[in-house]
C-alpha positions as CSV (number, residue, x, y, z in Angstrom):
1,M,-46.4,-37.7,-78.6
2,T,-49.4,-39.2,-78.8
3,G,-52.7,-37.0,-79.6
4,P,-54.3,-38.1,-76.1
5,R,-51.1,-36.7,-74.5
6,L,-51.1,-33.5,-76.4
7,A,-54.6,-32.9,-75.4
8,K,-54.1,-33.4,-72.0
9,I,-51.3,-31.1,-71.8
10,A,-53.5,-28.7,-73.8
11,R,-56.2,-29.1,-71.2
12,I,-53.8,-28.1,-68.1
13,T,-53.1,-25.0,-69.7
14,T,-56.6,-23.9,-69.4
15,G,-56.4,-24.7,-65.4
16,S,-58.2,-27.8,-65.2
17,R,-57.0,-30.0,-62.5
18,L,-55.0,-33.3,-63.2
19,R,-57.2,-36.0,-63.1
20,V,-55.8,-39.4,-61.4
21,L,-56.2,-43.1,-61.7
22,E,-54.7,-45.3,-59.0
23,L,-53.6,-48.8,-59.2
24,C,-53.3,-50.8,-56.1
25,S,-54.7,-47.9,-53.9
26,G,-55.3,-49.8,-51.1
27,C,-57.4,-47.3,-48.4
28,G,-56.2,-44.7,-50.1
29,G,-52.9,-43.0,-48.6
30,M,-51.5,-42.2,-51.8
31,S,-54.9,-40.7,-52.9
32,L,-55.4,-38.4,-50.2
33,G,-52.2,-36.9,-50.5
34,L,-52.7,-36.2,-54.0
35,Q,-56.2,-35.0,-53.8
36,S,-54.6,-32.6,-50.8
37,A,-52.2,-31.3,-53.3
38,G,-54.9,-30.2,-55.7
39,L,-55.4,-33.4,-58.2
40,E,-58.7,-35.0,-58.8
41,M,-59.2,-38.6,-57.8
42,L,-61.6,-40.2,-60.5
43,G,-60.7,-43.8,-60.3
44,H,-58.7,-46.4,-58.3
45,V,-58.3,-50.6,-58.6
46,E,-57.8,-52.5,-55.6
47,Q,-58.3,-56.5,-55.1
48,D,-58.6,-56.3,-51.2
49,S,-62.2,-55.8,-50.6
50,T,-62.0,-54.4,-47.0
51,A,-59.5,-51.9,-48.3
52,A,-61.9,-51.3,-51.3
53,A,-64.5,-50.4,-48.9
54,S,-62.3,-48.0,-46.8
55,Y,-61.6,-46.1,-50.0
56,A,-65.4,-45.6,-50.7
57,L,-66.0,-44.6,-47.1
58,N,-63.3,-41.8,-47.5
59,F,-63.9,-40.5,-51.1
60,R,-66.5,-39.6,-53.0
61,A,-67.5,-41.4,-56.2
62,P,-67.1,-39.3,-59.5
63,D,-70.4,-38.1,-61.0
64,G,-72.6,-40.6,-62.8
65,V,-70.6,-43.8,-61.0
66,S,-72.7,-46.0,-59.0
67,A,-71.5,-46.7,-54.9
68,D,-71.7,-50.3,-55.8
69,V,-68.9,-49.5,-58.4
70,W,-66.9,-47.0,-56.6
71,R,-66.5,-49.5,-53.7
72,G,-66.1,-52.9,-55.8
73,A,-63.1,-54.6,-55.4
74,R,-61.0,-55.2,-58.8
75,D,-58.2,-57.6,-59.4
76,M,-55.3,-55.4,-61.7
77,E,-54.4,-58.4,-63.2
78,K,-57.5,-59.6,-64.4
79,H,-59.4,-56.4,-64.6
80,G,-58.1,-54.4,-67.5
81,P,-58.5,-50.8,-68.9
82,D,-61.3,-51.1,-71.1
83,D,-63.6,-53.1,-68.4
84,L,-62.4,-49.9,-66.0
85,A,-63.4,-47.4,-68.5
86,S,-66.8,-49.3,-69.0
87,E,-67.7,-49.3,-65.4
88,L,-66.4,-45.6,-64.8
89,G,-68.8,-44.8,-67.8
90,I,-65.7,-42.9,-70.2
91,P,-65.4,-43.6,-73.8
92,S,-61.8,-44.6,-73.5
93,I,-59.5,-45.3,-71.1
94,A,-57.1,-42.9,-72.6
95,D,-59.5,-40.1,-72.3
96,G,-60.4,-40.2,-68.7
97,F,-57.0,-39.6,-66.8
98,D,-53.6,-37.4,-66.7
99,V,-52.0,-39.3,-64.1
100,L,-51.5,-42.7,-63.4
101,A,-50.3,-43.8,-59.9
102,A,-49.5,-46.9,-58.3
103,G,-48.1,-48.0,-54.8
104,L,-47.3,-51.4,-56.2
105,P,-47.4,-54.4,-53.8
106,C,-44.0,-54.5,-51.8
107,Q,-44.3,-57.8,-50.1
108,A,-41.8,-59.7,-52.8
109,F,-39.3,-57.0,-52.8
110,A,-39.1,-56.2,-49.1
111,R,-36.8,-58.2,-47.1
112,I,-39.0,-59.1,-44.7
113,G,-41.6,-60.1,-47.3
114,R,-38.9,-62.3,-48.7
115,S,-38.0,-64.1,-45.4
116,K,-41.9,-64.9,-44.9
117,L,-42.4,-66.6,-48.6
118,R,-39.4,-68.4,-47.9
119,S,-40.5,-70.0,-44.7
120,L,-44.0,-70.5,-46.2
121,T,-42.7,-72.3,-49.1
122,G,-39.5,-73.5,-48.2
123,D,-38.4,-72.2,-51.5
124,D,-35.0,-69.8,-51.3
125,D,-36.0,-67.9,-54.5
126,A,-39.9,-68.0,-53.6
127,Y,-39.9,-64.3,-54.1
128,R,-38.9,-64.0,-57.4
129,N,-42.0,-66.3,-58.5
130,D,-44.3,-64.4,-56.1
131,P,-47.0,-63.1,-59.0
132,R,-47.0,-59.8,-56.9
133,A,-43.5,-59.4,-58.3
134,K,-44.5,-58.9,-61.9
135,L,-47.2,-56.5,-61.3
136,Y,-45.3,-53.8,-62.4
137,R,-45.0,-55.3,-66.0
138,R,-49.3,-55.1,-65.6
139,F,-48.8,-51.5,-65.0
140,L,-46.8,-50.9,-67.8
141,E,-49.7,-52.3,-69.7
142,Y,-52.2,-49.8,-68.0
143,V,-49.3,-46.9,-68.9
144,A,-49.8,-47.8,-72.6
145,A,-53.5,-47.9,-72.8
146,V,-54.2,-44.6,-70.4
147,Q,-51.5,-42.4,-72.1
148,P,-51.0,-40.2,-68.9
149,I,-48.8,-37.1,-68.9
150,A,-47.6,-38.0,-65.5
151,I,-46.8,-41.4,-63.8
152,V,-46.0,-42.0,-60.2
153,I,-45.0,-45.1,-58.5
154,E,-44.2,-46.0,-54.7
155,N,-42.6,-49.1,-53.3
156,V,-39.7,-50.5,-51.0
157,P,-36.1,-49.4,-51.5
158,D,-35.4,-53.1,-51.9
159,I,-37.2,-52.8,-55.1
160,L,-33.6,-51.9,-56.0
161,N,-32.1,-55.1,-55.7
162,F,-34.6,-58.0,-56.5
163,G,-32.4,-60.6,-57.0
164,G,-29.6,-58.4,-58.0
165,H,-32.1,-56.9,-60.6
166,N,-32.7,-52.9,-60.3
167,I,-36.6,-53.2,-61.4
168,P,-36.9,-49.2,-61.5
169,E,-34.1,-48.8,-64.1
170,E,-36.2,-51.5,-66.1
171,I,-39.4,-49.7,-65.7
172,C,-37.8,-46.7,-66.7
173,E,-36.3,-47.9,-69.9
174,T,-39.4,-49.5,-70.9
175,L,-40.9,-45.8,-70.1
176,D,-38.3,-44.2,-72.2
177,A,-39.5,-46.5,-75.1
178,L,-43.1,-44.9,-74.3
179,G,-42.1,-41.3,-74.6
180,Y,-41.6,-40.9,-71.0
181,S,-39.0,-39.0,-69.3
182,C,-38.2,-40.6,-65.8
183,S,-36.5,-40.2,-62.4
184,Y,-36.4,-42.6,-59.3
185,T,-35.0,-41.7,-56.0
186,L,-35.7,-42.7,-52.4
187,L,-37.3,-40.4,-49.8
188,N,-38.1,-40.7,-46.5
189,A,-41.4,-39.8,-44.7
190,A,-40.0,-38.2,-41.6
191,F,-38.4,-35.3,-43.6
192,Y,-41.9,-34.3,-45.1
193,G,-43.8,-33.9,-41.5
194,V,-44.6,-37.6,-40.9
195,P,-44.0,-38.8,-37.4
196,Q,-42.3,-41.9,-38.9
197,M,-38.9,-43.2,-40.3
198,R,-40.2,-44.7,-43.6
199,E,-37.7,-45.0,-46.3
200,R,-39.6,-45.6,-49.8
201,L,-38.7,-45.6,-53.5
202,F,-40.6,-43.0,-55.5
203,L,-40.5,-43.0,-59.4
204,V,-42.0,-40.2,-61.3
205,A,-42.4,-39.9,-65.2
206,Y,-43.4,-37.1,-67.5
207,D,-44.4,-36.9,-71.2
208,K,-41.4,-35.8,-72.9
209,G,-43.4,-33.3,-74.7
210,L,-43.4,-31.4,-71.5
211,G,-39.7,-30.9,-72.0
212,L,-38.5,-31.6,-68.3
213,T,-37.0,-34.3,-66.4
214,P,-38.8,-34.9,-63.3
215,S,-37.3,-34.2,-59.8
216,F,-38.4,-34.2,-56.3
217,P,-39.7,-32.2,-53.4
218,A,-37.3,-30.7,-51.3
219,P,-37.8,-31.9,-47.6
220,S,-40.0,-29.6,-45.5
221,H,-38.2,-31.3,-42.0
222,A,-35.0,-32.1,-40.6
223,A,-34.1,-35.6,-39.2
224,D,-31.2,-37.6,-38.3
225,L,-31.6,-41.2,-40.1
226,P,-30.9,-44.0,-37.5
227,S,-28.0,-46.2,-38.4
228,G,-30.5,-49.1,-39.6
229,Y,-32.0,-46.8,-42.3
230,E,-28.7,-45.5,-43.2
231,A,-27.3,-48.7,-43.8
232,A,-30.1,-50.3,-45.7
233,R,-30.0,-47.0,-47.9
234,T,-26.5,-47.5,-48.7
235,V,-27.1,-51.4,-49.6
236,A,-30.0,-50.2,-51.8
237,L,-27.6,-47.6,-53.5
238,K,-25.4,-50.1,-54.4
239,F,-27.5,-51.1,-57.6
240,I,-27.7,-47.6,-59.0
241,P,-26.0,-48.2,-62.4
242,E,-22.9,-46.0,-62.6
243,T,-23.8,-44.7,-65.9
244,G,-27.0,-43.8,-67.7
245,S,-28.9,-44.4,-64.7
246,H,-32.3,-42.6,-63.9
247,F,-31.7,-42.0,-60.5
248,S,-31.9,-38.5,-59.3
249,P,-29.8,-37.8,-55.9
250,I,-32.0,-38.2,-52.6
251,P,-33.0,-34.6,-51.5
252,V,-31.2,-33.4,-48.7
253,P,-33.0,-31.1,-45.8
254,A,-32.0,-27.3,-46.1
255,D,-30.3,-25.8,-42.8
256,G,-32.9,-24.3,-40.4
257,L,-36.0,-26.5,-41.3
258,P,-38.0,-27.8,-38.2
259,G,-37.2,-30.8,-37.0
260,A,-38.9,-34.0,-37.4
261,V,-42.3,-34.5,-35.7
262,S,-42.1,-36.7,-32.6
263,V,-44.3,-39.4,-31.2
264,K,-45.2,-37.5,-28.5
265,A,-46.4,-34.6,-30.6
266,A,-48.2,-37.2,-32.8
267,L,-50.2,-38.8,-30.5
268,S,-50.3,-37.0,-26.7
269,D,-53.7,-35.7,-27.4
270,L,-55.5,-38.8,-28.2
271,P,-57.5,-41.2,-25.4
272,F,-55.9,-42.9,-22.8
273,I,-56.2,-46.3,-22.8
274,S,-56.4,-49.1,-20.3
275,E,-59.3,-51.3,-20.7
276,H,-57.4,-54.4,-22.2
277,W,-56.1,-54.8,-18.7
278,R,-58.8,-53.2,-16.4
279,K,-61.9,-54.1,-18.4
280,P,-60.7,-56.7,-21.0
281,I,-64.4,-57.6,-21.8
282,E,-64.9,-54.0,-22.9
283,M,-62.0,-54.0,-25.2
284,R,-63.3,-57.5,-26.9
285,R,-66.5,-55.7,-27.3
286,R,-65.1,-52.5,-28.9
287,K,-65.3,-51.7,-32.5
288,V,-62.9,-49.6,-34.8
289,A,-65.4,-47.6,-35.4
290,D,-66.4,-46.7,-31.9
291,R,-65.5,-43.4,-30.7
292,L,-63.9,-41.5,-27.5
293,A,-63.1,-38.1,-26.5
294,Y,-60.1,-36.4,-27.2
295,R,-57.6,-35.8,-24.0
296,E,-57.8,-32.7,-22.1
297,F,-54.6,-31.3,-23.4
298,T,-52.8,-27.9,-23.2
299,G,-50.4,-27.2,-25.9
300,L,-51.6,-29.0,-28.5
301,S,-49.1,-29.6,-31.5
302,A,-49.3,-28.5,-34.8
303,Y,-49.3,-31.7,-35.9
304,A,-52.2,-32.9,-33.7
305,K,-53.9,-29.5,-35.1
306,L,-53.3,-30.7,-38.4
307,M,-54.9,-34.2,-38.1
308,R,-57.7,-33.0,-36.5
309,G,-58.5,-30.6,-38.8
310,W,-57.6,-31.8,-42.4
311,K,-60.1,-30.3,-44.7
312,S,-62.9,-32.6,-45.5
313,Y,-61.7,-34.8,-43.0
314,E,-62.4,-33.0,-39.9
315,T,-63.5,-34.3,-36.5
316,G,-65.2,-32.7,-33.4
317,G,-64.9,-33.8,-29.8
318,D,-64.1,-37.3,-30.4
319,V,-62.3,-39.8,-32.6
320,D,-62.5,-43.6,-33.6
321,G,-59.8,-46.3,-33.5
322,H,-59.2,-47.1,-30.0
323,V,-58.7,-51.1,-30.3
324,V,-55.7,-53.0,-29.3
325,R,-54.3,-56.3,-28.8
326,L,-55.5,-58.5,-25.9
327,T,-52.1,-60.6,-24.9
328,P,-52.3,-60.0,-21.1
329,R,-49.2,-62.1,-20.5
330,D,-47.2,-59.1,-22.2
331,F,-48.8,-56.2,-20.3
332,P,-46.8,-56.2,-17.1
333,I,-43.5,-56.9,-19.6
334,F,-44.7,-53.8,-21.7
335,R,-44.9,-51.5,-18.3
336,R,-41.6,-52.7,-16.8
337,M,-39.7,-51.8,-20.5
338,A,-38.0,-48.7,-20.8
339,V,-37.9,-46.2,-23.6
340,G,-36.2,-47.9,-26.8
341,D,-36.1,-51.5,-25.1
342,D,-36.4,-54.3,-27.7
343,Y,-37.1,-58.0,-27.5
344,P,-33.9,-59.4,-25.9
345,R,-34.3,-56.8,-23.0
346,A,-38.4,-57.6,-23.1
347,L,-37.1,-61.5,-22.7
348,R,-34.8,-60.9,-19.8
349,I,-37.7,-58.6,-18.0
350,A,-40.0,-61.7,-18.6
351,E,-37.5,-64.2,-17.3
352,E,-36.8,-62.2,-14.0
353,M,-40.8,-61.8,-13.6
354,F,-41.1,-65.9,-14.0
355,T,-38.3,-66.4,-11.3
356,V,-40.3,-64.0,-8.9
357,R,-43.4,-65.8,-9.5
358,L,-41.9,-69.1,-9.2
359,A,-40.3,-68.3,-5.7
360,E,-44.1,-67.0,-4.7
361,L,-45.8,-70.3,-5.1
362,T,-45.9,-73.1,-2.3
363,P,-44.7,-75.9,-3.1
364,R,-42.6,-74.4,-6.0
365,P,-42.9,-76.6,-8.8
366,T,-40.2,-78.6,-9.9
367,E,-38.2,-77.6,-13.2
368,E,-39.9,-79.0,-16.3
369,S,-42.7,-80.0,-14.4
370,D,-46.3,-79.4,-16.2
371,D,-46.9,-76.8,-13.5
372,W,-43.6,-75.2,-14.0
373,K,-44.2,-75.2,-17.8
374,A,-47.6,-73.4,-17.1
375,V,-46.1,-70.6,-14.9
376,R,-43.5,-70.2,-17.5
377,K,-45.7,-70.0,-20.6
378,A,-47.9,-67.5,-18.4
379,C,-44.9,-65.1,-17.8
380,V,-42.4,-65.8,-20.7
381,P,-43.0,-65.2,-24.7
382,P,-41.8,-68.2,-26.7
383,Y,-39.8,-65.8,-29.5
384,D,-36.4,-66.9,-30.0
385,P,-34.4,-63.5,-29.4
386,G,-31.6,-64.5,-32.0
387,K,-34.6,-64.9,-34.8
388,F,-36.9,-61.8,-33.5
389,P,-34.3,-59.2,-31.8
390,N,-36.6,-56.3,-33.4
391,K,-40.0,-58.1,-32.8
392,W,-40.8,-55.6,-29.9
393,W,-39.6,-51.9,-29.5
394,K,-40.9,-49.4,-26.9
395,L,-41.4,-46.2,-28.6
396,D,-39.1,-43.3,-28.3
397,P,-41.7,-40.1,-27.4
398,T,-38.8,-37.8,-28.9
399,S,-38.2,-39.1,-32.0
400,P,-40.1,-40.4,-35.1
401,S,-41.3,-44.0,-34.7
402,R,-39.9,-46.8,-36.7
403,T,-41.7,-47.9,-40.0
404,L,-45.2,-49.3,-39.8
405,T,-45.7,-52.9,-41.1
406,A,-48.7,-54.3,-42.8
407,H,-48.4,-57.2,-39.8
408,L,-48.5,-54.7,-36.8
409,G,-51.7,-56.0,-35.4
410,K,-51.3,-59.8,-36.2
411,D,-47.6,-60.5,-34.9
412,S,-45.6,-57.5,-33.9
413,Y,-45.0,-55.3,-31.0
414,S,-42.7,-53.1,-32.9
415,H,-44.7,-50.1,-31.7
416,I,-45.3,-50.2,-27.8
417,H,-46.7,-47.2,-26.2
418,W,-43.9,-45.3,-24.3
419,D,-46.5,-44.4,-21.6
420,S,-45.9,-47.2,-19.3
421,R,-49.2,-46.6,-17.4
422,Q,-51.0,-47.7,-20.5
423,Q,-48.9,-51.1,-20.9
424,R,-49.9,-51.6,-24.6
425,M,-48.9,-51.6,-28.1
426,I,-50.3,-48.7,-30.3
427,S,-53.9,-48.6,-31.3
428,V,-55.4,-48.5,-34.6
429,R,-55.7,-44.5,-34.5
430,E,-52.3,-44.1,-33.5
431,A,-51.1,-46.2,-36.1
432,A,-53.0,-44.0,-38.4
433,R,-51.7,-40.8,-36.8
434,L,-48.3,-42.1,-37.3
435,Q,-49.1,-42.8,-41.1
436,S,-50.4,-39.0,-41.1
437,F,-53.8,-40.3,-41.8
438,P,-56.3,-37.7,-40.5
439,D,-58.6,-38.3,-37.5
440,G,-61.7,-38.4,-39.8
441,F,-60.3,-41.0,-42.3
442,K,-62.5,-44.1,-41.8
443,F,-61.1,-47.7,-41.9
444,S,-63.5,-50.3,-42.9
445,G,-63.1,-54.0,-41.1
446,A,-62.0,-55.0,-37.7
447,M,-58.7,-54.0,-35.9
448,N,-56.1,-56.4,-38.0
449,A,-57.7,-55.3,-41.5
450,A,-57.1,-51.6,-40.3
451,F,-53.6,-52.3,-39.0
452,R,-52.8,-53.6,-42.4
453,Q,-54.5,-51.3,-44.5
454,I,-52.5,-48.5,-42.3
455,G,-49.1,-50.5,-42.8
456,N,-49.6,-51.2,-46.5
457,A,-50.5,-47.3,-47.3
458,V,-48.3,-44.6,-48.5
459,P,-48.2,-41.9,-45.9
460,P,-50.6,-39.1,-47.0
461,L,-48.4,-36.2,-46.3
462,L,-45.5,-37.6,-48.2
463,A,-48.0,-38.3,-51.3
464,K,-48.9,-34.6,-50.9
465,A,-45.3,-33.3,-50.9
466,V,-44.8,-35.3,-54.1
467,G,-48.3,-34.5,-55.7
468,E,-47.6,-30.5,-54.9
469,H,-44.4,-30.6,-56.6
470,L,-45.6,-32.7,-59.8
471,R,-48.5,-30.6,-60.1
472,S,-46.1,-27.5,-59.9
473,E,-43.6,-29.0,-62.5
474,I,-46.5,-30.3,-65.2
475,T,-48.5,-27.1,-64.9
476,G,-45.4,-24.8,-65.5
477,A,-44.1,-27.0,-68.2
478,A,-47.4,-27.6,-69.8
479,T,-48.1,-23.9,-70.2
480,S,-44.5,-22.9,-71.6
481,R,-45.1,-25.4,-74.2
482,M,-48.5,-24.2,-75.3
483,K,-46.9,-20.4,-75.2
484,L,-44.2,-21.8,-77.3
485,D,-46.3,-23.3,-79.5
486,R,-48.4,-20.3,-80.4
487,A,-45.4,-18.1,-80.8
488,R,-44.0,-20.8,-83.3
489,R,-47.7,-20.6,-85.2
490,R,-48.0,-16.9,-85.3
491,A,-44.1,-16.7,-86.8
492,A,-45.0,-19.1,-89.5
């Protein structure tokens, strides 16, 4: 064990909080969860300026750090540990932090991201050459500089199969050589109180001097994984080595746990939104920061109460984030879709509407004429159902939602509100609720930027569960170690 790590373990036994540096922090989903678990957020690195601005809106700068420095965007590749130490006013980066965390960019690892890279470049192996895929190596350089006693990494399950290569195993092998004990597993956010089926890989490492192998939090909720998630999990697990693996069995819900939080329980008290089709000019003028009153609602769910009353992020009688996409062609389709309908069904509905519209015209346009094409364009989305079978999806109010993605606001109707009267996709605040961001959490930027930040984030409630488990394990192990060391010194 190195001197800095030994000093950090000794410090923890005095009751001091674990100090965290997060890399690739985004707007702060993991930071919020770790902070709520009792850890202290003292530094972060994020290259997206809008996400960095959101982080600064929601987390107080450490003493002695200026607001400009705290909200500044930093490129992890170009911004080294020494640079960060200088900006934060600490003598050495190894002196300032006990925990190093990162939600490394997943676009190159995720299958959906690989497809997009392929389409943009025409290169079947573009994802292998994406610089974001190599950031984990830069992360390991930060580990060597920071000398944390604990490490947390979050990513998509597909990182287990990066062109046939298991990246978490490589990371663990490197960390082994640096004096850490490592484990990784898959956690689904729905098992930890998040109203969303979101499967993610978590890797946790502890300094070997603590004398324990990392484990993972037990689920707080029970849920049935849909077949698609089960299949993706099965594929990912095929790349776990048969021997010598650092993989930890996926935690299984115990009997008697409450069911997963449903979409309806998560969103029902949020404002009714209809301006997008009743008063589109008003919706165009609305900002993410504009506030509306909560709905009058009896029987407020425990989840909604948590989102309204999260410590340090409490709200009063109103809340922000009520912006949605304006695509008038699609609103009637949304209204006619049934819960659980996907894009092929939406396309059939649109074709039926197109047929009715043509029949109402006198004279009826001839097929493939300019007028016929104009009517069709006004009724029927242009997407190929063979390529985009899941592009649209109407939420089931009785279940957790599908996984939120970063492109939610730009080119996807993967989360259409179940209430047909509102005939729309979810709003920014509803997306934040499904990701377990409290209502008092603010997002910088316009609608698409807010959706991107939310979709890229680690669900705070999931991060909180990981953080609480980590803090308990580290505190217990550090205390036991120091007691043993004192006993040995007395015996000598």
